[in-house]
Structure formats: C-alpha cells, structure tokens
C-alpha positions in Angstrom: -0.1 0.1 0.3 1.1 3.5 -1.3 1.6 6.6 1.4 -1.4 8.3 0.3 -3.6 4.9 0.0 -6.8 6.1 1.6 -6.8 3.6 3.8 -3.2 3.7 4.5 -3.7 7.3 5.4 -6.7 6.7 8.1 -4.7 4.1 9.8 -1.6 6.6 10.1 -4.3 9.3 11.3 -5.9 6.8 14.0 -2.6 5.7 15.4 -1.6 9.4 15.6 -4.8 10.2 17.7 -4.6 7.3 19.8 -0.8 8.3 20.4 -1.7 11.6 21.3 -4.3 10.7 23.7 -2.2 7.8 25.7 0.9 11.1 25.9 -2.3 12.6 27.6 -3.1 9.9 30.0 0.7 9.5 31.2 0.3 12.7 32.2 -2.5 12.4 34.4 -1.7 9.2 35.9 0.9 9.2 38.7 4.3 7.7 37.7 2.6 7.3 33.7 5.6 8.6 32.0 7.9 6.1 33.9 6.4 3.1 32.8 5.1 0.8 29.7 1.9 1.5 28.0 0.5 -1.5 29.4 1.5 -0.9 32.7 0.4 2.6 32.3 -3.5 1.9 31.2 -3.3 -0.7 34.4 -2.2 2.2 36.8 -4.9 4.4 35.3 -7.7 1.7 36.1 -6.4 1.8 39.8 -6.4 5.6 39.6 -9.9 5.9 38.4 -10.8 3.6 41.1 -9.0 5.6 43.8 -10.5 8.8 42.3 -14.3 6.6 42.4 -13.6 5.8 45.9 -12.8 9.2 47.3 -15.5 11.1 45.7 -18.2 8.6 47.1 -16.3 9.2 50.9 -16.9 13.1 49.9 -20.5 12.5 49.0 -20.7 10.6 52.0 -19.0 13.7 54.4 -21.8 15.8 52.7 -24.8 13.4 53.8 -23.7 13.2 56.9 -22.7 17.1 57.4 -26.6 18.1 56.4 -28.5 15.3 58.4 
C-alpha cells in the first residue's frame, strides 16, 4: 500500500490520535510517564477507581454533615 492510499492515511491518522491520547493519559496518571504503556493503563484503571472511591467518601461526608 502506498502512503497516500486512503486506508493507509486513515490508519496513520488513527495511530497518531491514539498516541496523542496516550501521552495525555500518561501525564495525568501518577508515574505514568515512567512505565510502559500496559503498566500505565493498569495504573490508570487503579487511579480512576481510587478517585471514584474518594468521591464516594466526599459524598458520604456531605450527607453526614448536613443530616
């Protein structure tokens, strides 16, 4: 396939977009830039779960405070 083939152009654009998003995620996840992609994605999952848990704690504190 040629580099100007529409399918090749689309695939390259898609890869570039994925790489941009991964770099953004790496910056958001603690230590994300210091590990490989698979480890960083696992860390991102754990980090999101941690943030969800923190949010639940804050919500429960709010309900307790105003009860």
